[in-house]
C-alpha positions as CSV (number, residue, x, y, z in Angstrom):
1,M,12.3,-8.1,4.5
2,L,12.0,-5.5,1.7
3,E,11.2,-1.8,2.4
4,R,10.5,1.0,0.0
5,E,9.4,4.6,0.5
6,I,6.9,6.0,-1.9
7,T,4.8,9.2,-2.1
8,I,1.1,8.9,-2.7
9,S,0.3,10.4,-6.1
10,N,-3.4,9.7,-6.7
11,K,-5.7,12.6,-6.2
12,L,-7.8,11.0,-3.5
13,G,-5.1,9.2,-1.6
14,L,-5.8,5.9,0.2
15,H,-9.6,6.3,0.1
16,A,-11.9,3.3,0.3
17,R,-11.6,2.1,-3.3
18,A,-7.9,2.4,-3.5
19,S,-7.5,0.7,-0.1
20,A,-9.8,-2.1,-1.2
21,K,-7.8,-2.6,-4.4
22,L,-4.5,-2.8,-2.5
23,V,-5.9,-5.2,0.1
24,Q,-7.5,-7.5,-2.5
25,A,-4.3,-7.6,-4.6
26,L,-2.2,-8.5,-1.5
27,H,-4.4,-11.4,-0.5
28,S,-2.9,-13.5,-3.3
29,F,0.5,-13.3,-1.6
30,Q,1.8,-15.3,1.3
31,A,4.2,-12.5,2.4
32,S,3.2,-10.2,5.2
33,A,2.7,-6.6,4.0
34,F,2.7,-3.4,6.0
35,I,2.4,0.4,5.3
36,A,3.9,2.9,7.7
37,C,2.9,6.6,7.7
38,R,3.5,9.4,10.2
39,G,4.7,7.0,12.9
40,K,1.9,4.4,12.5
41,E,2.3,1.0,10.9
42,V,-0.6,-1.1,9.7
43,N,-1.2,-4.4,8.1
44,A,-1.6,-3.7,4.4
45,K,-3.9,-6.7,4.1
46,S,-6.5,-5.0,6.4
47,I,-8.8,-2.5,4.7
48,M,-9.6,-0.8,8.0
49,G,-5.9,-0.5,8.9
50,V,-5.0,1.0,5.5
51,M,-8.0,3.5,5.6
52,M,-7.1,4.4,9.2
53,L,-3.8,6.0,8.0
54,A,-5.9,8.7,6.2
55,A,-2.9,9.2,3.8
56,G,-3.7,11.8,1.2
57,L,-2.1,13.1,-1.9
58,G,1.6,13.9,-1.4
59,T,1.9,11.8,1.8
60,P,5.1,9.7,2.0
61,V,4.6,6.1,3.1
62,T,6.9,3.2,3.7
63,L,5.9,-0.1,2.2
64,R,7.2,-3.3,3.8
65,A,7.0,-6.9,2.6
66,D,8.3,-10.0,4.4
67,G,8.0,-13.6,3.3
68,V,8.5,-16.2,0.6
69,D,7.1,-14.0,-2.2
70,E,8.0,-10.6,-0.7
71,E,9.7,-9.4,-4.0
72,A,6.5,-10.1,-6.0
73,A,4.3,-8.5,-3.3
74,M,6.5,-5.4,-3.1
75,T,6.6,-5.1,-6.9
76,M,2.8,-5.3,-7.1
77,M,2.4,-2.7,-4.3
78,V,4.8,-0.2,-5.9
79,D,3.2,-0.7,-9.3
80,L,-0.3,-0.1,-7.9
81,F,0.8,3.1,-6.2
82,E,2.7,4.3,-9.3
83,R,-0.3,3.6,-11.5
84,K,-2.4,5.8,-9.1
85,F,-4.6,2.8,-8.4
86,D,-5.8,2.9,-12.0
87,E,-7.9,6.0,-11.2
88,G,-6.3,8.1,-13.9
89,Q,-5.9,11.0,-11.6
């Protein structure tokens, strides 16, 4: 299992579009993926779970990936967060 803490840097946080982009990208991986925030952990492949975190700009989150392609899944998640979900904000 891989784990990485990251701070949300896109202006709108994990809103619907960003959450959908994350969930859609993760569905191509076999690994399980989770996001933990403020004591809650959700399945990162569930749009409702991700949006339920209500994680905004500056919120620290912990990303977890576990499975055969966990390294690729983690790399993709971190890259997406670092690119601010391609929102340019």
